[in-house]
Every structure is written in C-alpha cells, then in structure tokens.
All heavy atoms as a GROMACS GRO file, in nm:
protein
  422
    1MET      N    1   0.083  -0.120   0.000
    1MET     CA    2   0.000   0.000   0.000
    1MET      C    3   0.087   0.126   0.000
    1MET      O    4   0.055   0.223  -0.066
    1MET     CB    5  -0.092  -0.003   0.123
    1MET     CG    6  -0.199   0.103   0.118
    1MET     SD    7  -0.307   0.080  -0.022
    1MET     CE    8  -0.458   0.139   0.041
    2GLU      N    9   0.197   0.122   0.074
    2GLU     CA   10   0.288   0.237   0.081
    2GLU      C   11   0.344   0.270  -0.056
    2GLU      O   12   0.352   0.387  -0.095
    2GLU     CB   13   0.402   0.206   0.179
    2GLU     CG   14   0.512   0.309   0.180
    2GLU     CD   15   0.511   0.394   0.304
    2GLU    OE1   16   0.440   0.360   0.399
    2GLU    OE2   17   0.580   0.495   0.303
    3LEU      N   18   0.382   0.166  -0.133
    3LEU     CA   19   0.437   0.190  -0.267
    3LEU      C   20   0.333   0.252  -0.359
    3LEU      O   21   0.364   0.340  -0.439
    3LEU     CB   22   0.487   0.059  -0.328
    3LEU     CG   23   0.613   0.000  -0.265
    3LEU    CD1   24   0.647  -0.134  -0.329
    3LEU    CD2   25   0.730   0.096  -0.281
    4LEU      N   26   0.208   0.211  -0.344
    4LEU     CA   27   0.100   0.267  -0.425
    4LEU      C   28   0.083   0.416  -0.393
    4LEU      O   29   0.068   0.499  -0.483
    4LEU     CB   30  -0.030   0.191  -0.399
    4LEU     CG   31  -0.151   0.234  -0.480
    4LEU    CD1   32  -0.124   0.218  -0.629
    4LEU    CD2   33  -0.274   0.156  -0.438
    5ASN      N   34   0.088   0.449  -0.264
    5ASN     CA   35   0.074   0.589  -0.223
    5ASN      C   36   0.191   0.673  -0.275
    5ASN      O   37   0.171   0.787  -0.320
    5ASN     CB   38   0.066   0.601  -0.071
    5ASN     CG   39  -0.066   0.553  -0.016
    5ASN    OD1   40  -0.166   0.549  -0.088
    5ASN    ND2   41  -0.068   0.515   0.111
    6GLU      N   42   0.312   0.618  -0.270
    6GLU     CA   43   0.428   0.690  -0.321
    6GLU      C   44   0.418   0.713  -0.471
    6GLU      O   45   0.449   0.822  -0.521
    6GLU     CB   46   0.557   0.614  -0.288
    6GLU     CG   47   0.592   0.618  -0.140
    6GLU     CD   48   0.716   0.535  -0.109
    6GLU    OE1   49   0.786   0.493  -0.202
    6GLU    OE2   50   0.742   0.513   0.011
    7GLU      N   51   0.372   0.611  -0.542
    7GLU     CA   52   0.358   0.623  -0.687
    7GLU      C   53   0.250   0.726  -0.720
    7GLU      O   54   0.267   0.809  -0.810
    7GLU     CB   55   0.322   0.487  -0.750
    7GLU     CG   56   0.309   0.490  -0.900
    7GLU     CD   57   0.437   0.529  -0.972
    7GLU    OE1   58   0.547   0.519  -0.914
    7GLU    OE2   59   0.426   0.573  -1.088
    8LEU      N   60   0.140   0.724  -0.647
    8LEU     CA   61   0.033   0.822  -0.668
    8LEU      C   62   0.085   0.964  -0.642
    8LEU      O   63   0.058   1.056  -0.720
    8LEU     CB   64  -0.085   0.792  -0.576
    8LEU     CG   65  -0.204   0.889  -0.584
    8LEU    CD1   66  -0.258   0.894  -0.727
    8LEU    CD2   67  -0.312   0.848  -0.487
    9ALA      N   68   0.163   0.981  -0.537
    9ALA     CA   69   0.221   1.113  -0.506
    9ALA      C   70   0.314   1.158  -0.618
    9ALA      O   71   0.312   1.275  -0.657
    9ALA     CB   72   0.296   1.107  -0.372
   10ARG      N   73   0.394   1.066  -0.673
   10ARG     CA   74   0.485   1.100  -0.783
   10ARG      C   75   0.407   1.142  -0.907
   10ARG      O   76   0.441   1.239  -0.974
   10ARG     CB   77   0.576   0.982  -0.816
   10ARG     CG   78   0.706   0.983  -0.739
   10ARG     CD   79   0.804   0.884  -0.799
   10ARG     NE   80   0.762   0.746  -0.782
   10ARG     CZ   81   0.782   0.674  -0.672
   10ARG    NH1   82   0.846   0.726  -0.569
   10ARG    NH2   83   0.741   0.550  -0.665
   11VAL      N   84   0.302   1.068  -0.937
   11VAL     CA   85   0.220   1.099  -1.055
   11VAL      C   86   0.153   1.235  -1.038
   11VAL      O   87   0.152   1.316  -1.131
   11VAL     CB   88   0.114   0.988  -1.078
   11VAL    CG1   89   0.010   1.032  -1.179
   11VAL    CG2   90   0.183   0.860  -1.124
   12GLN      N   91   0.102   1.262  -0.918
   12GLN     CA   92   0.037   1.391  -0.894
   12GLN      C   93   0.138   1.506  -0.903
   12GLN      O   94   0.109   1.611  -0.960
   12GLN     CB   95  -0.032   1.392  -0.758
   12GLN     CG   96  -0.156   1.305  -0.755
   12GLN     CD   97  -0.215   1.293  -0.616
   12GLN    OE1   98  -0.145   1.309  -0.516
   12GLN    NE2   99  -0.343   1.263  -0.610
   13MET      N  100   0.256   1.486  -0.848
   13MET     CA  101   0.359   1.589  -0.853
   13MET      C  102   0.401   1.616  -0.997
   13MET      O  103   0.418   1.731  -1.039
   13MET     CB  104   0.481   1.546  -0.770
   13MET     CG  105   0.588   1.652  -0.765
   13MET     SD  106   0.537   1.801  -0.680
   13MET     CE  107   0.568   1.752  -0.512
   14SER      N  108   0.415   1.509  -1.075
   14SER     CA  109   0.452   1.523  -1.215
   14SER      C  110   0.344   1.599  -1.292
   14SER      O  111   0.375   1.686  -1.375
   14SER     CB  112   0.474   1.385  -1.276
   14SER     OG  113   0.507   1.397  -1.412
   15ALA      N  114   0.220   1.570  -1.263
   15ALA     CA  115   0.110   1.639  -1.329
   15ALA      C  116   0.110   1.787  -1.293
   15ALA      O  117   0.092   1.873  -1.380
   15ALA     CB  118  -0.024   1.576  -1.290
   16ARG      N  119   0.132   1.817  -1.165
   16ARG     CA  120   0.136   1.958  -1.123
   16ARG      C  121   0.253   2.032  -1.188
   16ARG      O  122   0.240   2.148  -1.229
   16ARG     CB  123   0.144   1.969  -0.971
   16ARG     CG  124   0.011   1.940  -0.904
   16ARG     CD  125   0.011   1.984  -0.759
   16ARG     NE  126   0.103   1.908  -0.678
   16ARG     CZ  127   0.072   1.796  -0.612
   16ARG    NH1  128  -0.051   1.747  -0.618
   16ARG    NH2  129   0.162   1.733  -0.540
   17LEU      N  130   0.366   1.965  -1.200
   17LEU     CA  131   0.482   2.025  -1.264
   17LEU      C  132   0.452   2.054  -1.412
   17LEU      O  133   0.482   2.162  -1.463
   17LEU     CB  134   0.604   1.934  -1.252
   17LEU     CG  135   0.732   1.983  -1.320
   17LEU    CD1  136   0.775   2.117  -1.262
   17LEU    CD2  137   0.842   1.880  -1.304
   18GLY      N  138   0.390   1.959  -1.478
   18GLY     CA  139   0.353   1.978  -1.618
   18GLY      C  140   0.256   2.094  -1.635
   18GLY      O  141   0.269   2.174  -1.728
   19GLU      N  142   0.159   2.104  -1.546
   19GLU     CA  143   0.062   2.214  -1.552
   19GLU      C  144   0.132   2.348  -1.529
   19GLU      O  145   0.103   2.446  -1.598
   19GLU     CB  146  -0.048   2.194  -1.448
   19GLU     CG  147  -0.140   2.077  -1.480
   19GLU     CD  148  -0.227   2.035  -1.362
   19GLU    OE1  149  -0.217   2.099  -1.255
   19GLU    OE2  150  -0.303   1.938  -1.378
   20ALA      N  151   0.224   2.352  -1.434
   20ALA     CA  152   0.296   2.476  -1.406
   20ALA      C  153   0.380   2.517  -1.527
   20ALA      O  154   0.387   2.635  -1.561
   20ALA     CB  155   0.385   2.459  -1.283
   21GLN      N  156   0.442   2.420  -1.592
   21GLN     CA  157   0.523   2.451  -1.710
   21GLN      C  158   0.435   2.505  -1.822
   21GLN      O  159   0.473   2.599  -1.893
   21GLN     CB  160   0.599   2.327  -1.756
   21GLN     CG  161   0.712   2.290  -1.662
   21GLN     CD  162   0.775   2.156  -1.695
   21GLN    OE1  163   0.712   2.068  -1.752
   21GLN    NE2  164   0.900   2.139  -1.657
   22GLN      N  165   0.316   2.447  -1.838
   22GLN     CA  166   0.224   2.495  -1.942
   22GLN      C  167   0.178   2.638  -1.912
   22GLN      O  168   0.170   2.722  -2.003
   22GLN     CB  169   0.102   2.403  -1.952
   22GLN     CG  170   0.132   2.269  -2.016
   22GLN     CD  171   0.178   2.282  -2.160
   22GLN    OE1  172   0.132   2.368  -2.233
   22GLN    NE2  173   0.272   2.197  -2.200
   23ARG      N  174   0.150   2.667  -1.785
   23ARG     CA  175   0.110   2.803  -1.748
   23ARG      C  176   0.222   2.902  -1.776
   23ARG      O  177   0.199   3.013  -1.825
   23ARG     CB  178   0.068   2.810  -1.602
   23ARG     CG  179  -0.071   2.752  -1.575
   23ARG     CD  180  -0.120   2.788  -1.436
   23ARG     NE  181  -0.031   2.743  -1.331
   23ARG     CZ  182  -0.035   2.623  -1.273
   23ARG    NH1  183  -0.127   2.535  -1.310
   23ARG    NH2  184   0.050   2.591  -1.178
   24LYS      N  185   0.346   2.862  -1.746
   24LYS     CA  186   0.460   2.950  -1.771
   24LYS      C  187   0.476   2.978  -1.920
   24LYS      O  188   0.498   3.093  -1.961
   24LYS     CB  189   0.588   2.886  -1.715
   24LYS     CG  190   0.711   2.972  -1.734
   24LYS     CD  191   0.836   2.907  -1.678
   24LYS     CE  192   0.957   2.995  -1.702
   24LYS     NZ  193   1.080   2.935  -1.660
   25LEU      N  194   0.464   2.874  -2.002
   25LEU     CA  195   0.474   2.892  -2.146
   25LEU      C  196   0.364   2.984  -2.198
   25LEU      O  197   0.388   3.069  -2.284
   25LEU     CB  198   0.470   2.757  -2.218
   25LEU     CG  199   0.592   2.669  -2.202
   25LEU    CD1  200   0.567   2.532  -2.265
   25LEU    CD2  201   0.714   2.734  -2.265
   26ALA      N  202   0.244   2.968  -2.145
   26ALA     CA  203   0.132   3.053  -2.188
   26ALA      C  204   0.158   3.198  -2.149
   26ALA      O  205   0.131   3.289  -2.229
   26ALA     CB  206   0.001   3.002  -2.126
   27ARG      N  207   0.209   3.220  -2.028
   27ARG     CA  208   0.240   3.358  -1.985
   27ARG      C  209   0.348   3.419  -2.074
   27ARG      O  210   0.339   3.535  -2.114
   27ARG     CB  211   0.289   3.360  -1.840
   27ARG     CG  212   0.177   3.355  -1.738
   27ARG     CD  213   0.228   3.389  -1.598
   27ARG     NE  214   0.341   3.307  -1.556
   27ARG     CZ  215   0.332   3.192  -1.490
   27ARG    NH1  216   0.213   3.144  -1.458
   27ARG    NH2  217   0.440   3.125  -1.457
   28GLU      N  218   0.450   3.340  -2.105
   28GLU     CA  219   0.559   3.390  -2.190
   28GLU      C  220   0.509   3.423  -2.331
   28GLU      O  221   0.549   3.523  -2.390
   28GLU     CB  222   0.673   3.289  -2.196
   28GLU     CG  223   0.750   3.278  -2.065
   28GLU     CD  224   0.852   3.167  -2.064
   28GLU    OE1  225   0.854   3.085  -2.160
   28GLU    OE2  226   0.931   3.162  -1.969
   29ALA      N  227   0.420   3.340  -2.384
   29ALA     CA  228   0.365   3.366  -2.517
   29ALA      C  229   0.280   3.493  -2.516
   29ALA      O  230   0.288   3.574  -2.608
   29ALA     CB  231   0.282   3.246  -2.565
   30THR      N  232   0.202   3.511  -2.411
   30THR     CA  233   0.120   3.631  -2.398
   30THR      C  234   0.208   3.755  -2.391
   30THR      O  235   0.182   3.856  -2.457
   30THR     CB  236   0.029   3.622  -2.273
   30THR    OG1  237  -0.056   3.509  -2.288
   30THR    CG2  238  -0.054   3.747  -2.254
   31LEU      N  239   0.313   3.748  -2.310
   31LEU     CA  240   0.405   3.861  -2.297
   31LEU      C  241   0.473   3.891  -2.431
   31LEU      O  242   0.486   4.007  -2.470
   31LEU     CB  243   0.508   3.832  -2.189
   31LEU     CG  244   0.612   3.941  -2.163
   31LEU    CD1  245   0.543   4.072  -2.122
   31LEU    CD2  246   0.711   3.897  -2.058
   32ALA      N  247   0.513   3.787  -2.502
   32ALA     CA  248   0.579   3.807  -2.631
   32ALA      C  249   0.484   3.874  -2.730
   32ALA      O  250   0.526   3.964  -2.804
   32ALA     CB  251   0.628   3.672  -2.687
   33ARG      N  252   0.358   3.832  -2.732
   33ARG     CA  253   0.261   3.897  -2.822
   33ARG      C  254   0.242   4.043  -2.785
   33ARG      O  255   0.237   4.130  -2.873
   33ARG     CB  256   0.126   3.824  -2.816
   33ARG     CG  257   0.124   3.694  -2.896
   33ARG     CD  258  -0.017   3.641  -2.911
   33ARG     NE  259  -0.080   3.613  -2.784
   33ARG     CZ  260  -0.072   3.497  -2.719
   33ARG    NH1  261  -0.001   3.398  -2.770
   33ARG    NH2  262  -0.133   3.480  -2.603
   34ARG      N  263   0.232   4.071  -2.655
   34ARG     CA  264   0.213   4.208  -2.609
   34ARG      C  265   0.334   4.296  -2.649
   34ARG      O  266   0.318   4.407  -2.699
   34ARG     CB  267   0.194   4.210  -2.458
   34ARG     CG  268   0.158   4.345  -2.401
   34ARG     CD  269   0.133   4.338  -2.251
   34ARG     NE  270   0.035   4.236  -2.217
   34ARG     CZ  271   0.046   4.150  -2.116
   34ARG    NH1  272   0.153   4.152  -2.038
   34ARG    NH2  273  -0.049   4.062  -2.092
   35MET      N  274   0.454   4.243  -2.628
   35MET     CA  275   0.574   4.319  -2.662
   35MET      C  276   0.584   4.341  -2.813
   35MET      O  277   0.626   4.448  -2.859
   35MET     CB  278   0.698   4.247  -2.611
   35MET     CG  279   0.708   4.248  -2.459
   35MET     SD  280   0.846   4.151  -2.397
   35MET     CE  281   0.983   4.250  -2.449
   36SER      N  282   0.544   4.242  -2.891
   36SER     CA  283   0.546   4.254  -3.036
   36SER      C  284   0.450   4.363  -3.082
   36SER      O  285   0.483   4.445  -3.169
   36SER     CB  286   0.509   4.121  -3.100
   36SER     OG  287   0.505   4.133  -3.240
   37ARG      N  288   0.329   4.365  -3.023
   37ARG     CA  289   0.232   4.470  -3.058
   37ARG      C  290   0.286   4.607  -3.023
   37ARG      O  291   0.272   4.702  -3.100
   37ARG     CB  292   0.098   4.446  -2.986
   37ARG     CG  293   0.010   4.343  -3.053
   37ARG     CD  294  -0.132   4.349  -3.002
   37ARG     NE  295  -0.143   4.335  -2.856
   37ARG     CZ  296  -0.156   4.221  -2.792
   37ARG    NH1  297  -0.162   4.108  -2.859
   37ARG    NH2  298  -0.166   4.220  -2.660
   38ARG      N  299   0.349   4.618  -2.905
   38ARG     CA  300   0.404   4.748  -2.864
   38ARG      C  301   0.516   4.792  -2.958
   38ARG      O  302   0.527   4.910  -2.992
   38ARG     CB  303   0.455   4.741  -2.721
   38ARG     CG  304   0.343   4.737  -2.619
   38ARG     CD  305   0.396   4.732  -2.479
   38ARG     NE  306   0.286   4.720  -2.383
   38ARG     CZ  307   0.302   4.688  -2.256
   38ARG    NH1  308   0.423   4.663  -2.209
   38ARG    NH2  309   0.198   4.680  -2.176
   39ALA      N  310   0.599   4.698  -3.000
   39ALA     CA  311   0.708   4.731  -3.093
   39ALA      C  312   0.651   4.776  -3.227
   39ALA      O  313   0.700   4.873  -3.287
   39ALA     CB  314   0.800   4.610  -3.112
   40GLU      N  315   0.547   4.708  -3.274
   40GLU     CA  316   0.483   4.749  -3.399
   40GLU      C  317   0.423   4.888  -3.387
   40GLU      O  318   0.434   4.971  -3.478
   40GLU     CB  319   0.374   4.649  -3.439
   40GLU     CG  320   0.428   4.523  -3.501
   40GLU     CD  321   0.498   4.549  -3.634
   40GLU    OE1  322   0.454   4.638  -3.710
   40GLU    OE2  323   0.599   4.482  -3.661
   41GLN      N  324   0.360   4.916  -3.274
   41GLN     CA  325   0.300   5.049  -3.253
   41GLN      C  326   0.410   5.155  -3.249
   41GLN      O  327   0.393   5.264  -3.307
   41GLN     CB  328   0.220   5.051  -3.123
   41GLN     CG  329   0.091   4.971  -3.131
   41GLN     CD  330   0.023   4.956  -2.996
   41GLN    OE1  331   0.081   4.984  -2.892
   41GLN    NE2  332  -0.101   4.909  -2.998
   42ALA      N  333   0.521   5.127  -3.183
   42ALA     CA  334   0.631   5.223  -3.176
   42ALA      C  335   0.690   5.247  -3.315
   42ALA      O  336   0.720   5.362  -3.351
   42ALA     CB  337   0.739   5.172  -3.080
   43ALA      N  338   0.704   5.142  -3.394
   43ALA     CA  339   0.756   5.157  -3.530
   43ALA      C  340   0.660   5.241  -3.614
   43ALA      O  341   0.703   5.327  -3.692
   43ALA     CB  342   0.778   5.020  -3.593
   44HIS      N  343   0.532   5.217  -3.597
   44HIS     CA  344   0.431   5.295  -3.671
   44HIS      C  345   0.439   5.442  -3.632
   44HIS      O  346   0.438   5.530  -3.720
   44HIS     CB  347   0.292   5.238  -3.642
   44HIS     CG  348   0.182   5.312  -3.709
   44HIS    ND1  349   0.164   5.309  -3.846
   44HIS    CD2  350   0.085   5.392  -3.660
   44HIS    CE1  351   0.060   5.385  -3.876
   44HIS    NE2  352   0.011   5.436  -3.765
   45GLN      N  353   0.450   5.469  -3.503
   45GLN     CA  354   0.460   5.608  -3.457
   45GLN      C  355   0.588   5.673  -3.511
   45GLN      O  356   0.586   5.790  -3.550
   45GLN     CB  357   0.458   5.613  -3.304
   45GLN     CG  358   0.325   5.577  -3.243
   45GLN     CD  359   0.214   5.672  -3.284
   45GLN    OE1  360   0.235   5.793  -3.290
   45GLN    NE2  361   0.099   5.617  -3.313
   46ALA      N  362   0.696   5.598  -3.517
   46ALA     CA  363   0.822   5.652  -3.569
   46ALA      C  364   0.807   5.685  -3.718
   46ALA      O  365   0.855   5.790  -3.764
   46ALA     CB  366   0.935   5.553  -3.546
   47ARG      N  367   0.741   5.597  -3.791
   47ARG     CA  368   0.720   5.623  -3.935
   47ARG      C  369   0.634   5.748  -3.955
   47ARG      O  370   0.663   5.831  -4.042
   47ARG     CB  371   0.655   5.502  -4.003
   47ARG     CG  372   0.750   5.386  -4.026
   47ARG     CD  373   0.692   5.279  -4.116
   47ARG     NE  374   0.574   5.217  -4.059
   47ARG     CZ  375   0.577   5.110  -3.978
   47ARG    NH1  376   0.694   5.056  -3.944
   47ARG    NH2  377   0.466   5.059  -3.931
   48LEU      N  378   0.531   5.763  -3.871
   48LEU     CA  379   0.447   5.883  -3.880
   48LEU      C  380   0.528   6.009  -3.851
   48LEU      O  381   0.515   6.110  -3.920
   48LEU     CB  382   0.329   5.874  -3.784
   48LEU     CG  383   0.218   5.775  -3.821
   48LEU    CD1  384   0.113   5.771  -3.710
   48LEU    CD2  385   0.154   5.812  -3.953
   49ALA      N  386   0.610   6.002  -3.746
   49ALA     CA  387   0.692   6.118  -3.709
   49ALA      C  388   0.789   6.154  -3.821
   49ALA      O  389   0.808   6.272  -3.853
   49ALA     CB  390   0.768   6.090  -3.578
   50LEU      N  391   0.849   6.053  -3.883
   50LEU     CA  392   0.943   6.079  -3.994
   50LEU      C  393   0.869   6.136  -4.115
   50LEU      O  394   0.923   6.223  -4.185
   50LEU     CB  395   1.016   5.951  -4.034
   50LEU     CG  396   1.125   5.905  -3.938
   50LEU    CD1  397   1.178   5.768  -3.981
   50LEU    CD2  398   1.238   6.006  -3.933
   51ALA      N  399   0.748   6.092  -4.138
   51ALA     CA  400   0.671   6.140  -4.253
   51ALA      C  401   0.636   6.288  -4.236
   51ALA      O  402   0.620   6.360  -4.334
   51ALA     CB  403   0.545   6.058  -4.269
   52ARG      N  404   0.626   6.334  -4.110
   52ARG     CA  405   0.591   6.474  -4.085
   52ARG      C  406   0.709   6.569  -4.108
   52ARG      O  407   0.690   6.690  -4.115
   52ARG     CB  408   0.542   6.490  -3.942
   52ARG     CG  409   0.408   6.427  -3.918
   52ARG     CD  410   0.353   6.464  -3.781
   52ARG     NE  411   0.247   6.374  -3.743
   52ARG     CZ  412   0.256   6.282  -3.649
   52ARG    NH1  413   0.366   6.269  -3.578
   52ARG    NH2  414   0.155   6.202  -3.623
   53LEU      N  415   0.831   6.515  -4.114
   53LEU     CA  416   0.948   6.601  -4.130
   53LEU      C  417   0.959   6.657  -4.270
   53LEU      O  418   0.917   6.605  -4.367
   53LEU     CB  419   1.076   6.523  -4.095
   53LEU     CG  420   1.088   6.479  -3.950
   53LEU    CD1  421   1.216   6.399  -3.932
   53LEU    CD2  422   1.087   6.599  -3.856
   0.00000   0.00000   0.00000
C-alpha cells in the first residue's frame, strides 16, 4: 500500500509540474505577443513622425 501511495504522489507531482510549465509557457507567449504589438506600434509612430518632417 505504501508503494502505491508513493507512486500516486509521484504521478500527482509530475502532473502539477507539467501544468505549471504549461502556465509558464502561456504567460511567456502572452508577454511576447504584447511586446510585439508594442514594438509594432512604436515603429508605426516613428514612421508617422518621420513622414511629418
């Protein structure tokens, strides 16, 4: 019974680790999209400013 409990604990820990890794990847992807949009907006603003010169 002890071995079964240890194996169950390992499986649960592995699942939690996998979920945490997925959440981290999702956060990183969201941040990358946000930064990309901001960079595009800054480039657009720079092009507008140059066009006004």
